[in-house]
N, C-alpha and C positions, 0 to 999 in steps of 0.2 A: 246803342246809337253811339257810343263813341268811337267802337268801329268802322261805322257809316261816315263819320265825320273823319276820318281817318283818309277814308276814298276822297274825299273833299277837297283836302289840305290840309287838315287839323296835323300841329307836327314837325310843316314847314314853313319855311321862313314865307311871310306874304307877297311876298317880293316874285317868287314863283308863280301864285296863284290869281286865277284869273277871277274878277270883283264878283261876277253869281255864287262862284264856287266860296270864295271866301264866305259871303252871306252863309249856306247853303250850311259848310265846315262852324261857323257858329252856332247858326241855330240847333246845329245836329249837338255840337259840343255845350248851349245852355238847355237844353231838354235832359242830356246824361245826367247832369246837375241837381235836378231837382228830385230823383230821390233819392239823394243820398241822406238828406234829414229823416225824409220816416223810416225808411233802412238801418239808419244808426238809434231811432227813439225804438223801434221794434226789436233789434237787439238786445239794448240794453234792458228792456220791458220784461222780456222771455228768461234775462238773467235775473231780474229781481223776482221774477213769477217762481222760480226754479229754489231759490233762497227761504222766500219766503217760510217753504215746508223744512228746512231745515230749525227755526223754533219760533214760537209764536209770543213771544214777549210783545207788552207792548210798547219797550219802545224798542225792541226789533222791526213788528208793523209799522209803528210809525217813521223810521227811519228808510227804510223800504220803499214804501209809499210816496213818501216825500220823494225820492229818487224819481219814482214812475211821474208822480208831480214835475215835478224838474225837466226831467225826458220832457214829453206831452207840452211843455210848453217851450221848451227849445223848439222842440219841432215845428211850431205852429208859428212863429213870431219869424223863423228863418225861410219857412213856406212863402209866409206874406211878404216878409222884404222881395226872397226872389220873383216874385209873382209881380210887383207892382212898383219893382224900382224901378222900371220909365211904363212913362202911359203915354201912346199907347205901347201895348206890348213888344213887338213889332221893332222897336228904337233900341231890344237890347242887342240883338245881330246883324240890325241893317240900321244907326241914325241916319247913313245918308239920306235915305230913303222916305224919315220922318224927322223933319227938317226944324218943326214946331213942339216935338216931343219934349214929355215935361222928364227927367231923371233927375234918380241920388244924386248925391256928388261919389265921386270915386271915396271916398272917404269914410262915408259912411257904409261904399258895400267894404271898407277893409275892417270896420269898427263889427260889422257883423259876421265878419270869418273870424275875430279875433275871441268873439264872445263864445259864438256857435265851437272853438275849440278847445279855448276852456273847458267848457261844459264837456265834453266831450273827453280831453285827457284828464281833468277830475274823477269822472264816474269810468272809465278803463281803471284808472289806479285803483279806485277805490272797491271795483268788483273783482279785478285780481288781487286787494289784497287781504277780500273778508275770508276765501278758502283758505287761506296762509294760517289763520288764527287756530280755524276746525283741526288741520293736518297737522301743528304743533302741538296740540293736545293728543294725537292717537299714538297709542305706544306699540309705533313702528323703529324697527331700525331706523337708522337718520338717511339711508342712501334711499330706501322707500318711499321716504317723506319728502325729500329732494325731489324724485321723480315724481310722485303725485302732486310737489308743489307748483313744478316744470307744466304737468299736464295744464294743472288745473289755472294756470296765472296768465293764461297767455293774453289776456287784454290787454297785458305791459308792450307786447309787442301791439297791438293798437295803438298805446296812446302814442308810443313812440314813431310809429305813422302819421299820427296826428301832429306831431310834434317835431315832423321835418314837416309837413306841411303849412305848417305856418310860419316857419321858418323862410316859405319861397314866397310869401304874401307880400311881402314891401317891395321887391323887384318884382313884381306883375303889372305889366302896360305900364311899365319905364321907357321902353323901349318903342312904344307902338307897334310893337311884330305881336299880335295877337293869338295868332293861331299857333307859333311857335313857345311862344309866352307862356298857354296856358295849359300847354302839354304834360308838365311839370309836376302843376296842382293837380289837377286833374287822376291821373298817374296815382300819386299820392292816396289823394281821395280814394279812388278803386280800391290799392290795397289797405286802407284803411279798415273799408269797409264788409272787404272778405277778409281780415283777422277776424274784424271781429262777429262774424257768421263762425268762424272758426272757433272762437274762443265763447260763443253763448253755445255749440253744437259738440264739445269736447267733453265737461261734467258728466253728459248722456247716456257718453258713449267708455265713461269711465270701467265697466266692468272690461267689455274686448281688449281694451288697453292695457288690463293687470293681465288679462287672458295669457297676451303677446310678449309682455314683459316677462312672466312668471315661463313662458316655455321658451325663451333663450338663454333668462336664468337671471336677469335682474332682478329679478322679486324672486323671496325665497320661498312665500307661499302666497295665497290669493288672500286678500284683505278686504274685508265689507264693512269694513269701518264707519267710511265719508259715503252719503248717499246721494 
C-alpha cells in the first residue's frame, strides 16, 4: 500500500501532483497505517508469550498478562479512532468531497499518536530489558553475555524508531503539504514495525546465532543457558 501510494505522488510536494492523484495517494497512505496497531500488538504478545515460558511465578504471570491486556486495549483504541476519526470515512483522504463530514480535531489525532507511541516505547524497553535480567545471571564470559544481550535486546532499536517518529508528530500538517509531510512519519512507523518483528524473532533464532558466532570465534563454546 505504501509503495502504491508513492506511485500516485506520496513523498512529493502536493503542488506537482494532480488533485485526483492526491486523493488516491492519501487513501492508500491511510490504508497503509491501519495494520500498524495490530502488527505491534501481535509482536508484543508473541514476545510476552515467549517470556511466559521462562518463569511461572504468580507475579511474573500477572505482569505479562497485564502487558498483553495493555497491548490489546491500545490496539483496539487506536483502530477505533482511526476508523471513526471522520464520518463518513472518505473525508479522511478527500475532505473537499465531503463538505458536511464530521471529523475529530487535529489535536485529538496528535494525542492518540502520542499515547500509542508512549505505550509502544515503554513496552519495547520493558521487553528489551527483561532478557538482560536472565543473561546477567548466566555463568558465561562477559563478551558472550554482551553479544547475547545485543541479540536479545533488539527492542531498544524499535523504541528508538518510535521515539524518532514521535518527534515528527508536531511537524505533521503544519505546512499543508500533506503528501510530503506524511512520508517521514510513515517510513519511521514501517521501520518500527519491521524492527519489532526482528526483535520478536531473534530469541527463537538464538541457537543458529550461537552456532554462527561460535564458528567465527566470537563465542568460546556453545551456550544453552537461556532458552
